[in-house]
C-alpha distance (Angstrom), angle and dihedral (degrees) to the residues before:
residue distance angle dihedral
M1 . . .
T2 3.82 . .
I3 3.81 116.1 .
D4 3.79 127.3 -170.5
A5 3.80 100.6 -147.9
H6 3.80 96.5 -169.8
L7 3.80 118.9 49.1
H8 3.81 126.8 145.9
L9 3.80 132.1 -156.0
W10 3.78 128.7 -178.8
D11 3.80 136.1 175.6
L12 3.81 112.9 -157.5
E13 3.79 92.1 -165.6
H14 3.80 93.4 60.2
G15 3.80 105.3 24.6
H16 3.79 141.8 44.7
Y17 3.81 121.0 -125.7
A18 3.79 106.4 176.7
W19 3.81 95.6 -174.2
L20 3.80 91.5 60.6
A21 3.81 89.4 71.2
Q22 3.81 87.4 73.3
A23 3.82 95.2 36.1
P24 3.82 124.7 101.1
E25 3.77 113.3 -82.4
K26 3.80 90.7 -116.2
I27 3.81 92.3 74.0
N28 3.81 98.3 30.6
R29 3.79 92.6 100.2
T30 3.79 139.7 75.5
F31 3.81 117.8 -67.3
G32 3.79 117.3 -170.0
I33 3.78 137.4 -176.8
G34 3.81 91.5 -106.3
E35 3.79 90.6 64.1
V36 3.79 97.8 49.4
E37 3.81 102.1 35.5
P38 3.83 94.9 77.8
Q39 3.81 89.0 48.5
L40 3.79 90.8 52.2
R41 3.80 91.3 51.5
A42 3.80 92.6 46.9
S43 3.81 90.0 54.1
G44 3.80 93.6 47.8
V45 3.81 95.4 -107.2
D46 3.80 112.1 149.8
R47 3.80 102.2 -175.2
A48 3.79 140.5 5.2
V49 3.79 141.4 -153.9
L50 3.80 114.8 -134.1
V51 3.81 113.8 -140.0
Q52 3.80 126.8 -159.3
A53 3.80 118.5 -100.3
A54 3.82 98.5 -176.0
N55 3.79 135.0 40.5
T56 3.79 91.6 -118.9
A57 3.79 136.4 107.0
E58 3.79 86.3 -135.9
D59 3.80 91.5 66.0
T60 3.80 91.5 49.6
A61 3.80 92.5 48.5
A62 3.81 89.4 52.0
M63 3.82 92.0 52.3
L64 3.79 92.2 48.1
A65 3.80 89.5 50.5
V66 3.81 90.1 53.3
A67 3.81 90.2 48.3
A68 3.80 90.4 54.6
D69 3.81 90.9 60.1
A70 3.81 103.2 29.9
P71 3.83 116.5 67.4
V72 3.81 89.3 -165.9
V73 3.82 89.0 73.5
A74 3.79 108.7 89.9
G75 3.80 97.7 176.8
V76 3.78 147.2 -15.4
V77 3.79 128.0 -125.1
G78 3.79 100.0 -159.0
W79 3.78 139.5 175.0
A80 3.80 133.2 -106.7
D81 3.77 133.1 168.4
L82 3.79 102.4 -89.2
L83 3.80 89.9 -177.4
D84 3.81 87.6 69.0
P85 3.82 105.5 60.2
D86 3.81 90.8 163.3
G87 3.80 92.1 60.9
L88 3.79 97.1 37.4
A89 3.80 98.1 88.4
A90 3.80 93.4 59.0
T91 3.80 91.1 47.6
L92 3.79 92.6 50.6
D93 3.80 90.7 47.8
D94 3.80 90.5 52.9
Y95 3.79 92.4 48.3
A96 3.80 93.4 47.0
A97 3.79 90.3 52.2
S98 3.81 90.1 53.7
G99 3.78 101.9 50.3
P100 3.80 150.6 -49.1
L101 3.80 101.8 -32.3
V102 3.82 107.1 176.8
G103 3.80 101.6 167.9
L104 3.78 149.1 -31.2
R105 3.78 138.2 -104.1
H106 3.80 136.1 -172.9
L107 3.80 124.8 -159.7
I108 3.79 92.0 -118.0
H109 3.80 91.8 164.9
D110 3.83 88.3 66.8
E111 3.80 91.4 55.2
P112 3.84 114.9 96.8
D113 3.81 89.6 -139.9
P114 3.83 111.2 75.6
D115 3.82 87.3 -162.5
W116 3.81 94.1 58.9
L117 3.79 90.7 116.7
G118 3.80 91.0 55.8
Q119 3.81 97.1 61.0
P120 3.83 114.7 121.0
Q121 3.81 92.8 -125.2
V122 3.79 91.1 52.7
R123 3.79 92.2 48.2
A124 3.82 90.5 50.1
S125 3.80 90.2 51.1
L126 3.79 92.6 48.6
A127 3.79 89.6 52.2
Q128 3.81 86.7 58.9
L129 3.81 90.2 52.7
A130 3.78 89.1 51.8
S131 3.81 91.2 51.9
R132 3.81 89.4 54.1
D133 3.83 93.3 49.0
L134 3.81 91.0 -115.9
T135 3.80 125.2 143.9
Y136 3.79 131.3 -124.5
D137 3.81 123.7 -145.3
V138 3.81 116.0 -146.8
V139 3.80 118.0 -152.8
G140 3.79 94.8 -150.3
V141 3.79 103.3 -169.4
L142 3.82 97.6 139.3
P143 3.81 126.9 45.6
R144 3.80 87.1 -119.6
H145 3.81 89.9 61.0
L146 3.79 90.3 56.0
E147 3.80 91.2 46.2
H148 3.80 89.8 56.6
A149 3.81 89.9 48.1
I150 3.81 89.3 56.1
G151 3.80 90.7 52.1
L152 3.79 92.2 46.5
A153 3.80 92.1 50.1
D154 3.79 89.1 53.8
E155 3.82 94.8 46.1
L156 3.82 92.6 50.0
P157 3.81 106.3 28.5
G158 3.80 92.9 174.3
F159 3.80 93.2 51.0
R160 3.81 115.7 102.4
L161 3.80 114.4 -133.1
V162 3.79 123.5 -171.5
I163 3.81 117.1 -159.2
D164 3.79 107.3 -147.8
H165 3.80 124.4 -137.2
L166 3.81 95.8 6.6
G167 3.80 90.1 -67.9
T168 3.84 89.7 -64.4
P169 3.80 99.1 -77.5
P170 3.82 113.3 -143.1
V171 3.79 96.9 -112.0
G172 3.79 109.0 -168.1
D173 3.81 94.3 -1.0
G174 3.80 99.0 111.4
A175 3.78 138.6 -106.3
P176 3.85 101.9 -64.4
R177 3.81 94.9 58.6
A178 3.81 91.8 40.2
S179 3.80 89.6 53.1
R180 3.80 92.0 51.0
W181 3.81 91.2 48.5
S182 3.79 90.5 49.1
D183 3.81 92.3 50.2
L184 3.80 92.7 50.5
M185 3.80 93.8 46.0
T186 3.80 90.0 49.5
E187 3.80 88.9 53.1
L188 3.80 90.8 49.7
A189 3.79 91.8 47.6
A190 3.80 88.9 56.9
R191 3.83 87.8 65.3
P192 3.83 108.1 78.2
N193 3.81 92.2 -154.8
V194 3.82 92.1 64.0
F195 3.81 123.1 92.5
V196 3.80 128.1 -178.6
K197 3.81 132.0 -147.3
L198 3.76 123.6 -132.1
S199 3.79 89.4 -146.7
G200 3.79 142.8 115.3
L201 3.80 92.2 29.4
T202 3.80 106.1 122.7
T203 3.82 91.2 64.4
L204 3.81 93.1 55.3
G205 3.82 127.7 99.8
P206 3.81 133.6 57.4
A207 3.80 91.2 -64.7
A208 3.84 92.9 42.4
R209 3.79 87.4 -125.3
A210 3.79 108.5 89.6
S211 3.79 119.8 -166.4
I212 3.79 126.7 -133.6
D213 3.79 90.0 -108.9
E214 3.81 90.8 53.7
L215 3.79 93.0 48.0
R216 3.78 100.4 41.1
P217 3.84 97.8 80.2
F218 3.80 89.7 55.4
S219 3.80 96.6 44.2
D220 3.81 91.2 45.1
M221 3.80 90.1 52.0
A222 3.81 90.8 51.0
L223 3.79 92.0 47.6
E224 3.78 90.5 50.7
T225 3.81 95.9 48.4
F226 3.81 103.5 33.8
G227 3.80 98.4 26.5
P228 3.83 125.0 -144.6
G229 3.80 89.8 -74.5
R230 3.81 92.0 69.0
L231 3.81 99.8 34.3
L232 3.79 120.0 88.4
F233 3.79 133.6 -172.7
G234 3.79 122.3 -119.0
G235 3.79 126.3 175.1
D236 3.83 96.9 -157.8
W237 3.80 90.0 -148.3
P238 3.02 127.9 -156.3
V239 3.82 94.6 20.0
S240 3.80 86.7 55.3
T241 3.81 90.1 62.5
L242 3.80 87.9 76.2
A243 3.82 86.1 75.1
S244 3.80 107.1 19.6
T245 3.78 148.1 -8.7
Y246 3.79 119.5 -89.6
A247 3.80 90.5 -103.5
E248 3.81 90.8 51.7
T249 3.81 90.8 49.1
M250 3.80 89.6 53.8
R251 3.80 91.8 48.0
S252 3.82 89.7 51.0
T253 3.79 90.3 51.5
L254 3.78 92.4 49.9
A255 3.79 89.7 49.4
L256 3.81 90.2 54.6
L257 3.82 88.6 50.9
S258 3.80 94.9 46.6
G259 3.80 92.8 111.7
L260 3.81 93.7 59.7
D261 3.77 127.3 90.9
E262 3.80 121.4 -120.0
D263 3.80 95.6 -92.4
Q264 3.80 92.2 49.2
R265 3.81 92.1 49.6
R266 3.81 89.6 50.8
E267 3.79 88.8 56.2
V268 3.82 94.2 53.3
L269 3.80 93.1 41.4
G270 3.78 96.9 49.5
G271 3.78 121.2 -27.5
T272 3.79 95.7 72.9
A273 3.81 92.3 49.7
E274 3.79 90.5 52.6
R275 3.80 90.7 55.3
A276 3.80 98.9 38.3
Y277 3.80 93.2 51.1
R278 3.82 98.9 28.5
L279 3.80 89.4 -124.3
R280 3.76 116.6 -168.9
């Protein structure tokens, strides 16, 4: 089974996505499941995990509603107010009653404080996620984000963390930043509760359209340190459409996995997602 572990949807008529105001016009519109489902089928993708695109309960409720009607949706990575650990339990109960909630995420890269993830209230909330066997996605855009993920993995060794978009490797930014990224990813790989997504890569680089040759050193490093059993595929649609079609994104992913055998590719393309998100 092939699983896209990172798919977004948004409806501008019924939700607010502040970051889209600064996004390219091409993606500043509504994207629904009806548009992407045929593309998933055409690329051999059987199921998908919807991932939050706004720090709002409204966005999560919309994803859960889609999941209720679309069998292709295997799980939802939603949002909840992690600064309110006292109210988190009720929110998680409500979400769980509505659909296949498998984890949470917060757009920490949009927060002015790079240490947002280190706040005591956030840590207390994440401990609650761990106790419920839910997963947390880390948007690791800055090195500081990845440093906090290392600390969190150590504090809660049974808590599954998923690093989105390969920890945002510094494609085209030179050796010093690449070395720092590599060091941090190696540290994360040493924690067995940390997974990493092969997602959001084609839109990286100075031209926001990274080539296979530019990406391969970073994906090879992740494959070597994490192994196929902790690497999972994500298409990052529709953000990925800024660089390529869904079919082209899948072909790029398969090219980056060309050195793996069939069993290893199956892990990255589905098996790892099933374990990381406890998909039924």
